[in-house]
DRENDOSE-482696 format. One record per residue (C-alpha): x negated, y, z; residue in one letter. Coordinates in steps of 0.2 Angstrom, whole numbers, padded with zeros to 4 digits, always signed. Layout:
N
XYZA
...
//
This chain:
574
+0000+0000+0000M
-0007+0017-0005A
-0012+0029+0008A
-0002+0045+0009H
-0011+0059+0000Q
-0012+0077+0007A
-0006+0091-0005I
-0010+0109-0004N
+0006+0120-0003I
+0000+0130-0018T
+0002+0114-0028A
+0021+0113-0025L
+0032+0116-0040P
+0043+0132-0041D
+0058+0121-0038S
+0052+0115-0021A
+0047+0132-0016L
+0064+0138-0020A
+0072+0125-0009E
+0060+0130+0005I
+0065+0148+0003F
+0084+0144+0003L
+0082+0134+0019T
+0073+0148+0028C
+0086+0162+0022G
+0084+0180+0017K
+0077+0186+0034K
+0061+0177+0030Q
+0059+0183+0012C
+0049+0199+0016A
+0036+0188+0025A
+0036+0175+0010F
+0034+0189-0003S
+0019+0195+0006A
+0009+0179+0004V
+0005+0180-0014C
+0011+0186-0031R
+0018+0169-0036R
+0028+0167-0020W
+0035+0185-0022R
+0040+0181-0039D
+0049+0165-0033N
+0057+0174-0019V
+0065+0188-0030Y
+0070+0177-0044S
+0079+0163-0035E
+0098+0167-0040P
+0105+0156-0025R
+0096+0166-0012L
+0103+0183-0018W
+0120+0178-0024D
+0128+0189-0010S
+0121+0204-0001L
+0129+0216+0012A
+0121+0233+0015A
+0126+0241+0032N
+0123+0260+0033V
+0114+0264+0050V
+0127+0273+0061P
+0115+0287+0066W
+0112+0291+0047W
+0117+0309+0050K
+0106+0313+0065D
+0091+0303+0059S
+0089+0308+0040P
+0072+0301+0039G
+0077+0284+0046E
+0092+0284+0034H
+0081+0288+0019Q
+0069+0274+0024R
+0084+0262+0025W
+0090+0268+0008L
+0073+0266+0000S
+0071+0249+0006K
+0088+0244-0002W
+0084+0252-0018C
+0068+0243-0019R
+0077+0226-0015L
+0091+0229-0028L
+0078+0234-0041G
+0071+0217-0040R
+0086+0206-0037V
+0101+0217-0044G
+0101+0206-0060G
+0107+0191-0050V
+0118+0197-0036V
+0136+0192-0039R
+0144+0198-0023Q
+0140+0214-0013T
+0147+0224+0001T
+0143+0241+0007I
+0148+0247+0024R
+0147+0265+0030A
+0152+0275+0045P
+0163+0287+0035D
+0169+0290+0017V
+0157+0304+0012C
+0142+0294+0018C
+0148+0278+0009G
+0151+0286-0008W
+0134+0294-0007E
+0125+0278-0003V
+0136+0268-0016A
+0131+0281-0030A
+0112+0276-0027Q
+0114+0257-0025L
+0128+0252-0037L
+0118+0257-0053P
+0105+0245-0048L
+0117+0230-0050L
+0119+0220-0066G
+0134+0217-0076P
+0136+0199-0068Q
+0144+0207-0052L
+0160+0198-0048E
+0165+0204-0031A
+0163+0222-0024L
+0168+0228-0007R
+0166+0246-0002L
+0171+0247+0017L
+0170+0265+0023F
+0181+0263+0038T
+0175+0277+0050G
+0176+0288+0059P
+0161+0284+0070S
+0154+0294+0085V
+0140+0300+0074F
+0151+0306+0059S
+0165+0315+0068V
+0160+0332+0063R
+0163+0344+0048P
+0153+0340+0033P
+0139+0350+0027A
+0141+0363+0013E
+0143+0354-0003G
+0143+0336+0005E
+0161+0333+0002K
+0161+0339-0016D
+0145+0328-0019A
+0154+0313-0012A
+0170+0316-0022A
+0160+0318-0038A
+0150+0301-0034A
+0167+0293-0031Q
+0175+0298-0047T
+0159+0294-0057A
+0157+0276-0049L
+0176+0271-0051L
+0178+0277-0069S
+0162+0267-0074S
+0168+0251-0066L
+0174+0243-0083P
+0158+0247-0092Q
+0146+0243-0077R
+0154+0227-0071F
+0165+0219-0085P
+0166+0203-0075Q
+0173+0210-0059L
+0186+0199-0051A
+0187+0206-0033L
+0188+0224-0028L
+0191+0230-0010H
+0191+0249-0007L
+0194+0253+0011C
+0193+0272+0016T
+0205+0271+0031A
+0200+0268+0050P
+0203+0250+0054A
+0217+0248+0067R
+0207+0235+0076D
+0192+0247+0078D
+0195+0254+0096A
+0181+0267+0095Q
+0188+0274+0078A
+0206+0276+0085W
+0199+0283+0101H
+0191+0297+0090M
+0207+0299+0081V
+0217+0302+0097Q
+0204+0313+0106H
+0195+0323+0093D
+0201+0336+0081S
+0212+0328+0067P
+0207+0342+0056A
+0189+0337+0058T
+0192+0319+0054L
+0202+0324+0039R
+0188+0335+0033S
+0177+0319+0031R
+0190+0309+0022D
+0193+0308+0003L
+0208+0302-0007P
+0206+0289-0020L
+0203+0299-0037P
+0216+0300-0051A
+0204+0290-0063V
+0207+0274-0052L
+0222+0267-0062P
+0213+0269-0079A
+0198+0261-0071A
+0207+0246-0065L
+0217+0242-0081A
+0204+0234-0091P
+0196+0224-0077L
+0199+0205-0076P
+0204+0207-0057L
+0210+0193-0047L
+0209+0200-0030H
+0212+0219-0026L
+0213+0227-0009R
+0216+0246-0007L
+0216+0254+0011D
+0218+0273+0011S
+0223+0287+0023S
+0229+0297+0008H
+0243+0294-0005P
+0237+0281-0018L
+0235+0288-0036P
+0250+0290-0047D
+0253+0276-0060G
+0243+0264-0049L
+0256+0250-0049V
+0259+0251-0068A
+0240+0250-0072S
+0237+0234-0061L
+0230+0220-0072P
+0242+0205-0075A
+0228+0193-0070S
+0230+0198-0051L
+0233+0184-0039T
+0230+0193-0023W
+0235+0211-0019L
+0235+0222-0004R
+0241+0240-0004L
+0239+0250+0013A
+0241+0268+0018S
+0237+0274+0036A
+0245+0291+0035A
+0253+0294+0018A
+0268+0286+0009P
+0265+0272-0003L
+0270+0274-0021P
+0286+0265-0028P
+0282+0246-0029L
+0296+0240-0041G
+0283+0237-0055G
+0275+0223-0045L
+0288+0211-0052T
+0278+0211-0068A
+0263+0203-0060L
+0270+0185-0060Q
+0253+0177-0056Q
+0253+0185-0038L
+0250+0172-0024A
+0247+0184-0010C
+0255+0202-0007I
+0252+0213+0007E
+0260+0230+0009V
+0257+0241+0024V
+0264+0258+0028D
+0255+0263+0044G
+0263+0281+0046R
+0268+0285+0064E
+0285+0292+0059R
+0299+0283+0051W
+0304+0291+0035T
+0316+0279+0027G
+0316+0264+0015M
+0302+0258+0004L
+0306+0250-0013A
+0297+0233-0011V
+0302+0219-0022P
+0307+0204-0012P
+0297+0188-0012P
+0309+0178-0022A
+0304+0187-0038G
+0286+0179-0037F
+0287+0161-0041P
+0269+0157-0036L
+0269+0166-0020L
+0260+0158-0005Q
+0258+0173+0007L
+0269+0189+0008F
+0266+0202+0022K
+0276+0218+0024F
+0273+0230+0039H
+0281+0247+0039G
+0280+0258+0055S
+0283+0273+0043G
+0296+0265+0031A
+0307+0249+0030G
+0310+0236+0017M
+0327+0234+0010Q
+0333+0217+0004V
+0350+0211+0000A
+0360+0223+0011G
+0348+0222+0025A
+0333+0232+0032A
+0318+0226+0041M
+0302+0234+0047S
+0291+0218+0045S
+0292+0203+0035C
+0279+0188+0034I
+0281+0173+0023L
+0268+0160+0024M
+0264+0144+0015R
+0253+0131+0022S
+0247+0114+0015C
+0239+0099+0022Q
+0232+0084+0013P
+0245+0070+0013G
+0258+0080+0022A
+0263+0092+0008G
+0267+0111+0010C
+0278+0120+0023S
+0284+0138+0023H
+0287+0149+0038A
+0296+0166+0038L
+0296+0180+0051E
+0306+0196+0050V
+0307+0210+0063K
+0320+0224+0066D
+0333+0215+0055L
+0349+0226+0053R
+0363+0229+0041P
+0360+0243+0028W
+0377+0250+0022G
+0387+0234+0025Q
+0389+0219+0038P
+0373+0209+0039L
+0373+0194+0027P
+0359+0182+0033L
+0361+0169+0019A
+0358+0182+0004P
+0344+0189+0014V
+0335+0172+0015L
+0339+0169-0003A
+0330+0185-0008A
+0315+0182+0004L
+0312+0164-0002L
+0304+0161-0019P
+0312+0148-0030S
+0297+0137-0027S
+0301+0136-0008V
+0312+0120-0007T
+0311+0119+0012S
+0309+0132+0026L
+0302+0124+0042E
+0300+0139+0053A
+0310+0155+0055L
+0307+0169+0067T
+0319+0184+0069I
+0315+0198+0081S
+0325+0213+0086D
+0339+0209+0075A
+0355+0220+0077R
+0374+0217+0074Q
+0373+0198+0072L
+0389+0188+0071S
+0395+0171+0067E
+0401+0176+0050A
+0384+0185+0046A
+0374+0169+0050V
+0385+0156+0042G
+0382+0147+0025G
+0363+0147+0026C
+0358+0132+0016S
+0340+0136+0018Q
+0340+0131+0036L
+0344+0112+0033A
+0325+0107+0034S
+0321+0119+0048L
+0310+0113+0062R
+0306+0128+0072A
+0318+0143+0076L
+0313+0158+0086R
+0325+0172+0091L
+0318+0186+0101D
+0328+0201+0107D
+0342+0198+0095C
+0359+0207+0099A
+0376+0201+0094G
+0392+0194+0101D
+0384+0178+0106G
+0395+0167+0095S
+0381+0167+0081W
+0369+0157+0091L
+0378+0141+0090G
+0383+0144+0072S
+0365+0147+0067L
+0357+0132+0077T
+0371+0120+0070S
+0364+0122+0052Q
+0347+0116+0058A
+0350+0098+0066P
+0332+0093+0064G
+0325+0107+0076L
+0310+0102+0086T
+0306+0119+0093S
+0319+0132+0099L
+0317+0149+0107R
+0331+0160+0112L
+0323+0174+0122D
+0333+0190+0126G
+0348+0185+0115C
+0361+0188+0128G
+0366+0170+0130A
+0376+0167+0145A
+0377+0149+0142S
+0368+0136+0131I
+0379+0134+0116P
+0387+0116+0113P
+0378+0116+0096E
+0361+0117+0105V
+0366+0104+0118V
+0370+0092+0103A
+0352+0093+0096L
+0342+0077+0098R
+0325+0081+0092N
+0320+0095+0103L
+0302+0095+0110R
+0301+0113+0115E
+0314+0125+0121M
+0313+0142+0128S
+0328+0152+0135C
+0321+0167+0144M
+0329+0184+0149E
+0347+0178+0145N
+0356+0179+0162G
+0358+0160+0163L
+0364+0153+0180E
+0365+0135+0175S
+0361+0123+0160I
+0371+0108+0155P
+0364+0090+0153A
+0365+0083+0136G
+0355+0075+0121P
+0344+0091+0119Y
+0335+0087+0135L
+0331+0069+0132T
+0314+0071+0122G
+0310+0088+0128L
+0292+0091+0133E
+0292+0109+0138R
+0306+0120+0145L
+0305+0138+0149E
+0319+0147+0159L
+0310+0162+0165W
+0319+0178+0170M
+0337+0171+0171N
+0349+0170+0186G
+0346+0153+0193F
+0350+0153+0211A
+0347+0134+0213S
+0338+0120+0203L
+0349+0114+0189P
+0347+0096+0196A
+0358+0086+0183A
+0350+0095+0168A
+0332+0092+0175L
+0336+0074+0179A
+0340+0071+0161A
+0323+0079+0155A
+0313+0064+0159T
+0299+0068+0146A
+0297+0086+0151C
+0279+0090+0156S
+0280+0109+0158Q
+0294+0118+0167L
+0295+0137+0169G
+0307+0144+0182L
+0298+0160+0187G
+0307+0176+0190S
+0323+0169+0195N
+0333+0172+0212P
+0329+0153+0215L
+0331+0145+0233H
+0326+0127+0235A
+0321+0116+0250S
+0306+0105+0251L
+0318+0090+0250Q
+0326+0097+0234E
+0310+0101+0226L
+0303+0083+0230T
+0319+0074+0224D
+0321+0084+0208I
+0303+0089+0202L
+0294+0073+0208L
+0307+0059+0208D
+0318+0064+0194S
+0305+0071+0182M
+0291+0058+0181P
+0282+0066+0167A
+0281+0084+0175L
+0263+0090+0175A
+0265+0109+0178R
+0279+0119+0185V
+0280+0138+0187D
+0290+0145+0202L
+0282+0162+0203G
+0292+0177+0209D
+0306+0166+0216T
+0313+0164+0234Q
+0305+0147+0236V
+0294+0147+0251D
+0275+0145+0248S
+0274+0133+0262C
+0286+0121+0253D
+0275+0123+0237L
+0260+0117+0247R
+0269+0103+0254Q
+0276+0098+0237L
+0258+0098+0231S
+0253+0087+0245S
+0267+0075+0242A
+0262+0074+0223A
+0244+0070+0229H
+0250+0056+0240R
+0261+0049+0226A
+0245+0051+0215R
+0254+0062+0203R
+0245+0075+0193Q
+0255+0091+0196L
+0250+0109+0195V
+0261+0121+0204I
+0261+0140+0202Q
+0268+0152+0215G
+0269+0170+0219D
+0254+0181+0214G
+0247+0169+0203G
+0243+0157+0217Q
+0241+0139+0211V
+0241+0122+0220W
+0235+0107+0211S
+0237+0089+0216S
+0223+0083+0204A
+0214+0068+0213V
+0195+0068+0215D
+0190+0050+0212E
+0174+0051+0222E
+0180+0061+0237E
+0198+0057+0237G
+0202+0076+0239L
+0215+0086+0231C
+0208+0097+0217G
+0209+0116+0216G
+0196+0120+0230G
+0198+0128+0247Y
+0209+0143+0249D
+0206+0153+0265S
+0224+0159+0264S
+0229+0141+0268D
+0224+0145+0286S
+0238+0153+0297D
+0241+0154+0315S
+0259+0160+0315S
+0266+0144+0322G
+0279+0143+0309D
+0276+0125+0304G
+0266+0128+0288C
+0251+0117+0286P
+0235+0123+0293R
+0217+0123+0285Y
+0223+0114+0269S
+0209+0109+0258W
+0215+0110+0240A
+0233+0107+0245G
+0230+0093+0257C
+0237+0097+0274A
+0226+0092+0289Y
+0237+0099+0303A
+0255+0105+0304S
+0251+0116+0319H
+0237+0123+0329W
//
């Protein structure tokens, strides 16, 4: 067998060097390029290494012009070497003026092969909230217009474009600046998207377009959008959006996001409903400044989402908020028909929040609910009769949430459900719940903030599979014997119960935990003030889990356990 032969690294072929550079990543490229000319040429000619680049402008660019210039020179040198192979690039800047000035110097160094461009100028930052210098804003506006108008000639293969010139709502620092600094100063550093943008977008082979602005979007934008688009986001933080009816011509759209972020309500926005887009997989509308009108109803938010899993097919979930009639009684069936594309054959999850004027007649005849598995109704007002009518159309429900809907009792249609696994009826004024088939397979039951004065013994005895029970914030009274008989003996699967903010004595909860420990039951009990007792058994020490709580010691002589260690009572009196 031949002995291994040593080989000098300089003898490695270029393909082997390229694999080494790829493994080490971009951060080591400066060191590699300084070894020799051959290595430098290999570093900067490997397309896979420079396929994607992200340039982040230093936040102190305004206070340290020398540092900013060095950063800019470094990037100009790099793009001068690898600009011909970069296919995706992102430029982030602390504000709009700075961003366009930097983009004007970096983008001309990229080649025509560029496929994805993200310009994220999402300020303001603590370093940029100040009036621009003389001529700075004019120079940035000129750079912006020149760059956007040259996109078709400069990047003919561009498939993704993301322009963001509005503060990100999840940026706490930015919105602190908006609230506490001069709005006039903030606006002085902002720029609207130029009028040349529609003409620049029309010839591009775009598939993905995202526009976020604090100013009105240019006139004619919707009409100029290329028919090839599959993903579109239009968002305005402080100005009205243009009419969006022309979006129906874009039949390839799989994702639509429309955001009107203005602070004051101004009326309805003409948004085509999702049913007009046969290939739609995601639809999001959020309007704090304008609502969406669909089939005689108005709403401030609408989300339709499609999810697919291998071997399980695809499912659809719909969420609407602030649903209310618009000029006529609310018809839910036509609204659902307008919101669901023809490709949606089954709706598996429906959430309705803050709905108004619901009635039995309004929610009837909804054939789209036949395959529903999850129904969530939050703070929906009506005459109460509509709850039973709505749930009766979804016999296969496994998850049901009726929170803040004014239900004085559980509708018979809900009691008849046989597949429920989760149920929540919080903030409804319930004083009791009936036993029935709906409890048989129930694994989680939440009854917070109702009017229960005692434990619903018959109903809980039927919930033999229930592992989580929430009865907090009720005027509930129960003795230790009742707690033991119902929660331990009648509910063998119960693993967690919440009795916080009730009239149940904390001493009884401690003793209930001890009883669960003696029965070798895994039970977590939550009481007032977040206090928790756990009966988890420590196999080595034989002690109750949860640790020592010094508050367990009490010398008032009222019969409560003294010095309990993790819920195990060592003495009933001093």
